[in-house]
C-alpha positions as CSV (number, residue, x, y, z in Angstrom):
1,Q,2.0,19.1,0.8
2,V,3.0,15.5,0.4
3,Q,3.6,13.8,-2.9
4,L,3.7,10.0,-3.2
5,V,5.2,8.0,-6.1
6,E,4.8,4.3,-6.4
7,S,7.2,1.9,-8.2
8,G,8.0,-1.7,-8.4
9,G,5.0,-3.1,-10.1
10,G,5.3,-5.6,-12.9
11,L,4.3,-9.0,-14.3
12,V,5.0,-12.1,-12.3
13,Q,3.8,-15.7,-12.2
14,A,1.6,-17.1,-9.4
15,G,3.8,-17.9,-6.4
16,G,6.3,-15.1,-7.2
17,S,7.2,-12.0,-5.3
18,L,7.3,-8.3,-5.8
19,R,8.3,-5.3,-3.6
20,L,6.4,-2.1,-4.1
21,S,7.9,1.2,-3.0
22,C,6.2,4.5,-2.2
23,A,8.5,7.4,-2.0
24,A,7.2,10.5,-0.2
25,S,8.4,14.0,-0.8
26,G,7.5,17.3,0.9
27,R,6.4,17.5,4.5
28,T,5.5,14.3,6.2
29,F,4.2,13.7,9.7
30,S,5.0,11.0,12.1
31,G,1.3,10.8,13.1
32,Y,0.2,10.0,9.5
33,V,-1.3,6.7,8.5
34,M,0.4,5.2,5.4
35,G,-1.7,2.7,3.5
36,W,-1.7,0.5,0.4
37,F,-4.8,0.0,-1.6
38,R,-5.6,-1.8,-4.8
39,Q,-8.2,-1.7,-7.5
40,A,-9.0,-4.4,-10.1
41,P,-11.0,-3.8,-13.2
42,G,-14.7,-3.5,-12.4
43,K,-14.1,-3.5,-8.6
44,E,-14.0,-0.9,-5.9
45,R,-10.8,0.3,-4.4
46,E,-9.8,-2.2,-1.8
47,F,-7.7,-1.9,1.4
48,V,-4.5,-3.9,1.5
49,A,-2.3,-2.8,4.4
50,A,-1.6,0.2,6.6
51,F,0.4,1.5,9.6
52,R,1.1,4.6,11.5
53,W,4.5,6.1,10.6
54,S,5.3,6.7,14.3
55,G,4.7,3.0,15.1
56,G,2.0,0.9,16.7
57,N,-0.4,-1.4,15.1
58,T,-0.1,-2.7,11.6
59,Y,-3.3,-3.6,9.6
60,Y,-3.8,-6.1,6.9
61,A,-6.7,-7.2,4.8
62,D,-7.6,-10.9,5.4
63,S,-6.9,-11.7,1.8
64,V,-3.2,-10.8,2.1
65,K,-2.4,-11.5,5.7
66,G,0.5,-13.8,6.0
67,R,1.7,-13.1,2.5
68,F,2.2,-9.3,2.4
69,T,4.3,-7.1,4.7
70,I,4.2,-3.3,5.0
71,S,7.4,-1.6,6.2
72,K,9.2,1.7,6.1
73,D,12.6,3.3,5.8
74,N,12.7,6.6,7.8
75,A,15.9,7.9,6.2
76,K,14.4,7.5,2.7
77,N,10.9,8.5,3.5
78,T,9.8,5.4,1.8
79,V,7.1,2.8,2.5
80,Y,7.3,-0.7,1.1
81,L,4.9,-3.5,0.4
82,Q,6.6,-6.8,0.2
83,M,4.3,-9.2,-1.7
84,N,5.0,-12.9,-1.5
85,S,3.1,-16.0,-2.8
86,L,1.3,-13.9,-5.3
87,K,-2.0,-15.1,-6.7
88,P,-3.9,-14.1,-9.8
89,E,-6.5,-12.5,-7.7
90,D,-3.8,-10.0,-6.5
91,T,-3.8,-8.5,-10.0
92,A,-4.7,-4.8,-9.7
93,V,-3.4,-1.3,-9.8
94,Y,-1.8,-0.7,-6.4
95,Y,-1.9,2.7,-4.8
96,C,0.0,4.3,-1.9
97,A,-1.9,6.7,0.3
98,A,-1.4,8.9,3.3
99,G,-3.8,10.6,5.7
100,D,-3.9,12.5,8.9
101,R,-6.1,12.0,11.9
102,I,-7.5,8.6,10.8
103,L,-9.0,6.6,13.6
104,N,-8.1,2.9,13.8
105,A,-11.6,1.9,12.8
106,F,-11.2,3.8,9.5
107,V,-7.7,2.9,8.3
108,S,-9.2,0.6,5.7
109,T,-11.5,3.3,4.2
110,P,-10.1,4.9,1.1
111,R,-12.1,8.2,1.5
112,R,-10.3,8.9,4.8
113,Y,-7.0,9.4,2.9
114,D,-6.2,12.7,1.3
115,T,-3.0,12.0,-0.6
116,W,-2.6,9.3,-3.3
117,G,0.1,8.1,-5.6
118,Q,-0.3,7.6,-9.3
119,G,-0.6,3.8,-8.9
120,T,1.5,0.9,-10.2
121,Q,0.2,-2.1,-12.1
122,V,0.7,-5.6,-10.6
123,T,-0.2,-8.5,-12.8
124,V,0.0,-12.1,-11.6
125,S,-0.4,-14.8,-14.3
126,S,-1.7,-18.3,-13.6
């Protein structure tokens, strides 16, 4: 089984940057989809970004496109989310997730992922 641990959250002012890390332990697969989601109080869990570990397309929510970048370090089995030009509406708990056999049409759907990290809080002040 795979375990995911997020880190890097914190409090920043609008316009600032943060880099979130998701460290994976246990068995991982090159075919897995790795994704970032976020959930603000009173809202549904929302897709942020995803990619396939083996390469190919990268997917971003319209709300973060051009500001956030998802990347990986194969040697460290770690996925990153670089967040720039942060806005107050980015405030949420951010979750790393992994899933197998997820079609491209469903990479933004939380229920398709079977492994989740514990979450890390990101707060952006205005």
